C-alpha positions in Angstrom: 9.9 -35.3 -8.9 7.2 -33.1 -10.5 7.3 -33.4 -14.2 8.5 -30.5 -16.1 10.1 -28.7 -12.6 13.5 -29.2 -10.7 13.8 -30.1 -7.1 17.2 -28.7 -7.0 19.8 -30.0 -4.1 22.0 -27.9 -1.8 24.3 -25.6 -3.7 22.9 -26.9 -7.4 24.6 -25.6 -10.1 26.3 -23.0 -8.6 23.7 -20.5 -7.4 22.6 -19.9 -4.5 22.8 -22.4 -1.1 19.3 -23.9 -1.1 18.3 -25.7 2.7 18.4 -28.9 3.6 15.0 -30.5 3.1 15.5 -31.1 6.8 16.4 -27.7 7.6 13.7 -25.9 5.3 11.3 -28.8 7.0 12.8 -27.2 10.7 12.4 -23.7 9.4 8.6 -24.0 8.4 8.5 -26.1 11.9 10.0 -22.7 13.3 7.3 -20.1 12.2 3.8 -19.3 14.2 1.8 -21.2 13.5 2.9 -23.5 10.7 3.9 -26.8 13.1 -0.5 -26.7 13.4 -0.9 -26.5 9.8 2.1 -28.9 8.8 -0.6 -31.3 11.5 -3.6 -30.5 9.7 -2.4 -30.6 6.4 -0.8 -34.4 7.4 -0.3 -37.2 5.0 -2.6 -35.9 2.5 -0.8 -35.9 -1.0 0.2 -32.7 -2.8 -0.1 -29.9 -1.3 2.7 -27.4 -1.5 3.4 -23.8 -0.3 3.4 -21.4 -3.3 3.7 -17.2 -3.9 6.2 -15.4 -1.6 6.4 -17.8 1.3 9.1 -20.2 -0.8 10.8 -16.5 -1.8 10.9 -14.6 1.3 12.3 -18.6 3.2 14.9 -18.6 0.9 15.7 -15.5 1.0 15.9 -16.2 5.3 13.2 -13.6 5.7 10.3 -14.2 7.7 7.3 -15.1 5.6 3.6 -13.0 6.2 1.4 -14.5 3.5 0.7 -17.9 3.2 -0.8 -19.4 0.0 -1.4 -23.1 -0.2 -2.0 -25.0 -3.5 -2.9 -28.7 -3.8 -2.8 -30.8 -6.9 -6.1 -32.5 -6.4 -8.8 -31.9 -4.8 -8.1 -28.2 -3.5 -11.9 -27.8 -1.8 -12.2 -31.0 -0.6 -8.5 -30.5 1.3 -9.2 -26.6 2.6 -12.4 -27.9 4.3 -10.2 -30.8 6.2 -7.2 -27.8 6.9 -10.2 -25.7 7.9 -11.4 -28.8 10.8 -8.5 -29.6 11.9 -7.5 -26.3 12.5 -11.1 -25.9 14.7 -10.9 -22.5 11.5 -13.0 -20.5 9.5 -13.8 -21.3 6.0 -14.8 -18.9 3.4 -14.6 -20.5 -0.7 -14.8 -18.9 -3.9 -15.8 -21.0 -6.5 -14.9 -19.2 -9.3 -11.0 -20.1 -9.0 -11.8 -23.0 -6.7 -10.1 -21.2 -4.0 -10.9 -20.8 -0.2 -9.7 -18.7 2.0 -9.1 -19.7 6.1 -8.7 -18.2 9.1 -7.4 -19.8 12.3 -6.4 -17.9 15.8 -4.2 -15.1 13.9 -2.8 -17.8 11.4 -5.0 -17.6 8.0 -3.8 -18.9 4.4 -5.5 -19.3 1.2 -5.7 -22.4 -0.5 -6.4 -23.3 -4.3 -6.0 -26.1 -6.5 -3.6 -26.4 -8.9 -4.3 -24.4 -12.1 -3.9 -22.6 -15.2 -5.1 -20.1 -16.8 -6.2 -18.9 -20.0 -7.2 -14.9 -20.9 -9.9 -14.1 -23.4 -8.8 -10.7 -23.9 -6.0 -8.9 -22.5 -7.0 -7.2 -18.7 -10.1 -9.3 -18.3 -10.0 -12.0 -15.6 -8.8 -14.9 -16.2 -10.8 -18.7 -17.7 -9.4 -21.1 -15.4 -9.1 -25.3 -15.4 -7.6 -27.7 -13.5 -3.8 -28.5 -14.3 -0.7 -29.6 -12.2 1.9 -27.9 -10.6 4.2 -27.1 -13.2 1.8 -25.5 -15.2 0.3 -24.0 -12.0 3.9 -22.5 -11.1 4.3 -21.3 -15.2 1.6 -19.0 -14.8 2.4 -16.7 -11.9 3.3 -13.1 -12.7 7.3 -13.5 -11.8 9.4 -16.2 -11.8 10.7 -15.3 -7.9 7.0 -16.4 -7.3 7.2 -19.8 -9.3 8.6 -21.8 -6.4 7.1 -24.6 -4.2 7.8 -26.4 -0.9 6.0 -28.7 -0.1 4.0 -29.4 3.2 2.4 -32.7 2.5 4.2 -35.1 5.3 6.1 -37.0 2.8 7.2 -33.5 1.1 7.8 -31.1 4.0 10.6 -28.9 3.1 11.3 -30.2 -0.7 11.8 -27.1 -3.3 10.3 -27.5 -6.2 10.7 -24.5 -9.1 10.0 -23.1 -12.1 13.4 -23.5 -14.4 15.5 -19.9 -14.1 12.9 -19.2 -11.2 16.1 -20.0 -8.5 18.9 -18.0 -10.8 16.3 -15.0 -11.0 16.2 -15.1 -6.8 19.8 -15.1 -6.8 20.1 -12.9 -9.4 18.3 -11.0 -7.0 15.9 -10.0 -9.9 11.9 -10.0 -11.5 11.3 -11.7 -14.5 8.2 -12.1 -15.9 7.6 -16.1 -17.1 6.5 -15.1 -20.7 6.0 -12.2 -23.3 2.7 -11.5 -22.7 2.3 -11.6 -19.4 1.7 -7.1 -18.9 -0.6 -7.7 -21.5 -3.0 -11.0 -20.5 -2.9 -8.9 -16.7 -1.5 -5.3 -16.9 -2.0 -5.2 -12.8 1.4 -6.9 -12.6 2.8 -3.8 -13.7 1.9 -2.2 -10.7 2.9 -5.8 -8.5 6.1 -4.9 -10.8 7.3 -1.7 -9.0 5.7 -3.2 -5.5 7.8 -6.3 -5.1 11.2 -4.6 -6.9 10.9 -1.6 -4.7 10.0 -3.8 -1.7 13.1 -6.8 -2.2 15.1 -4.1 -3.5 15.7 -6.1 -6.6 16.4 -5.1 -10.1 14.2 -5.7 -12.8 15.5 -8.0 -15.7 16.1 -5.5 -18.5 13.8 -7.3 -21.0 11.2 -7.5 -18.4 11.3 -4.0 -18.5 11.3 -3.7 -22.0 7.9 -5.2 -22.0 7.0 -3.1 -19.3 7.3 0.3 -20.8 6.0 -1.0 -23.6 2.7 -2.3 -22.5 2.5 0.9 -20.4 2.6 2.7 -23.8 0.5 0.7 -25.8 -2.8 1.5 -22.3 -2.3 -1.9 -21.4 -3.8 -0.2 -18.4 -6.7 1.2 -20.1 -7.7 -2.4 -20.3 -8.1 -2.8 -17.0 -11.1 -1.7 -14.4 -9.8 1.2 -12.9 -11.2 -0.7 -9.4 -8.5 -3.4 -9.6 -6.1 -0.6 -9.9 -7.0 1.1 -7.2 -6.3 -2.0 -5.4 -3.2 -2.7 -6.4 -2.2 1.2 -6.0 -3.3 1.0 -2.2 -0.9 -1.8 -1.6 1.5 0.3 -3.3 0.8 3.4 -0.6 0.9 1.4 2.3 4.8 0.4 1.5 7.5 1.6 3.4 9.2 1.6 0.3 6.3 3.7 -1.4 7.9 6.3 -3.0 10.9 4.1 -3.9 8.0 2.3 -6.1 6.6 5.2 -7.7 10.1 6.2 -8.6 10.5 2.7 -10.7 6.7 3.5 -12.6 8.1 6.2 -13.1 11.2 5.3 -15.2 9.3 2.0 -16.7 6.2 4.9 -17.8 3.8 3.5 -15.6 2.9 7.0 -13.8 1.6 8.7 -16.5 -0.2 5.6 -17.9 -2.2 5.8 -15.0 -2.7 9.4 -15.4 -1.5 12.2 -17.2 1.1 14.6 -14.7 0.7 11.7 -11.9 4.7 11.8 -11.1 6.4 11.3 -7.5 9.2 13.7 -6.6 11.4 12.3 -3.5 11.9 15.3 -2.5 9.1 16.7 -2.1 7.2 13.8 -0.6 9.6 13.5 1.7 9.2 17.0 3.0 5.7 17.0 3.0 6.3 13.4 5.0 8.2 15.1 7.5 6.2 17.4 8.4 3.4 15.8 8.5 2.5 14.7 12.7 1.7 11.5 14.0 -1.5 11.8 13.1 -1.3 12.1 9.4 -1.1 10.1 7.0 1.7 9.0 5.2 0.3 6.8 2.1 -2.1 10.2 1.1 0.7 12.6 1.5 2.6 10.1 -0.9 -0.8 10.2 -3.4 -1.2 13.7 -3.2 1.9 14.7 -3.7 2.2 13.1 -6.3 -1.0 14.4 -8.2 -0.2 17.9 -7.8 -0.1 18.6 -11.7 -4.0 16.9 -11.4 -6.6 19.1 -12.3 -9.1 18.7 -9.2 -11.6 17.4 -11.0 -9.9 14.9 -13.0 -8.3 13.4 -9.5 -12.0 13.2 -8.5 -12.7 11.2 -10.9 -9.9 9.2 -10.9 -9.7 8.7 -7.0 -13.4 7.5 -7.5 -12.8 5.2 -10.1 -10.3 3.1 -8.5 -12.5 3.4 -5.1 -10.9 5.4 -2.5 -13.1 6.2 0.0 -14.7 9.3 0.0 -12.8 10.9 3.3 -9.4 10.0 1.7 -10.5 11.4 -1.7 -11.2 14.4 -0.5 -8.6 15.1 1.9 -6.0 14.7 -1.1 -8.3 16.8 -3.3 -8.1 19.1 -0.6 -4.3 19.0 -0.1 -3.8 19.4 -3.5 -6.5 22.0 -4.7 -5.3 24.3 -2.2 -1.4 23.2 -1.2 -0.2 26.0 -4.2 -1.9 29.0 -3.3 -2.2 28.2 0.6 2.1 28.0 0.6 2.3 31.4 -1.1 -0.5 33.1 1.6 1.7 31.3 4.2 4.7 33.3 3.3 3.3 36.3 3.2 2.0 36.1 7.2 3.7 37.6 9.9 2.2 37.1 13.1 1.0 33.5 14.4 -3.0 35.0 13.9 -2.1 35.4 10.4 -0.8 31.9 9.7 -4.0 30.5 11.6 -6.2 32.7 9.4 -4.2 31.6 6.1 -4.8 27.6 7.7 -8.3 28.2 8.9 -10.1 25.1 9.4 -7.6 22.9 6.7 -6.2 19.7 7.2 -2.9 18.6 7.9 -2.4 17.3 5.6 -3.5 19.9 3.4 -1.0 22.2 5.1 2.6 20.1 5.3 2.1 19.4 1.3 1.8 23.2 1.6 5.0 23.6 3.5 7.2 20.8 1.0 5.2 22.9 -1.9 7.5 26.2 0.1 6.4 27.6 3.4 8.1 24.6 5.2 9.2 26.9 7.8 5.5 28.2 8.7 3.9 24.7 7.8 6.0 23.4 10.7 4.9 26.2 13.2 1.4 25.5 13.0 1.4 21.6 12.8 3.9 21.7 15.3 2.8 23.9 17.7 0.7 26.8 17.3 -3.0 24.7 16.0 -2.3 23.0 19.4 -2.9 26.2 21.3 -6.5 27.0 22.1 -8.5 30.1 24.7 -8.7 29.6 28.3 -12.5 30.5 27.7 -15.0 29.3 26.2 -18.8 30.7 25.4 -20.4 30.2 29.2 -17.9 32.6 30.4 -18.9 35.3 27.4 -22.3 34.9 28.5 -21.1 35.4 32.1 -19.8 38.4 32.0 -22.9 40.3 29.2 -22.0 39.2 26.0 -24.9 38.0 24.2 -25.5 35.0 22.7 -25.4 34.6 18.5 -22.5 35.6 16.6 -20.9 38.1 19.1 -19.8 34.9 20.6 -17.9 33.4 17.6 -16.3 37.1 17.3 -15.3 37.3 21.0 -13.7 33.9 20.8 -11.6 34.3 17.5 -10.7 37.7 19.0 -8.9 35.9 22.0 -7.5 33.1 20.3 -5.5 35.2 17.3 -4.4 37.6 20.5 -3.2 34.7 22.6 -1.7 32.7 19.2 0.4 36.8 19.3 1.8 36.9 23.0 -0.6 39.4 23.8 -3.3 37.5 25.5 -1.6 35.5 28.7 -4.5 34.3 31.1 -7.7 34.3 31.5 -8.5 38.0 31.9 -6.6 39.0 29.2 -8.7 37.1 27.2 -11.8 38.2 28.2 -11.0 41.6 27.9 -9.9 41.2 23.9 -13.0 39.0 23.5 -15.3 42.1 25.1 -13.3 44.8 22.9 -13.9 43.0 20.1 -17.8 43.1 20.6 -17.9 46.3 21.3 -16.0 46.9 17.7 -18.3 44.8 16.2 
């Protein structure tokens, strides 16, 4: 037994029925690639699976991320594991961690450590520590659970006090009251995990989150770190729910005044998005409609969104409201196409969600795929001069085809030549 921690037995104290050590060992062996890892760890003592994997294992879910903590020389153990797996290893000296990748199986290895935050929002200062201290530095109690992977401890569950009760209750609780002020990015992880796992937030923890958000805790963290967490949220299937939870805690407003999710609006936009659209950008754009474009540019740049994503979101937010109004006024497909112009599917879908749903759907699902049968070379062959007349002619032919007035090659040529004459 590890000092200061619980080594619970199955059905211990009446909370969730925990698997016996042998049963959990079998579960671990059934994870793709994990048998090789157990063999690579071998008899090296004090090696534990930590973080989200023990949580998911005890919930009967398949873990997808694997983090190991080692109670002695973690980097040496990481090198041994990498060598035995024939894997590549990258060492991060500052935090005494290592990343290992082998044949599609990846994991992070760290020395067990304690953390101290010199100032709110700073990156932590770390020192070697026991497993007990390591578990108690974690963001939420349901992550303060370890499962042994050393040969003599495979499947042994070790837990910080209260963590298993919280897991059974399906609730997220911070381990200490200063958690969100020490590392305000935990506010964003709180809403991401609550939405993904469908866990409730323990009442005191929710109160602490609201206080931290209202007191400006997020302003003590670099915007780039917030951006990393935001991209993780947006990539989740439960991203909309996560942002709704963030809104209820005052986190959205703390991120950027006016940033707020409207599920109905967002769902309409996602429903309109074509297969080549980006769900994550639609969620971000729909929640940013109240932000001034210049403020949105500065915010997204600070969060280090790539330029193409930033530009797509800013265009959609800047144009959607006006485009929706203009789309509603169109009567002919060619007029609809003229309003859309060269704008992206994201912008059109957001405009549709704002209030021009049928027009946006008509463009995105049908009209945008319509092209002329003729090309510039065809026009040159029938005597149209090279230069601006070619563009005028092709545009006229496309408009006629969209409106059903030119259905074949000959009629498109006729319309194109008439447009050149008029110009």
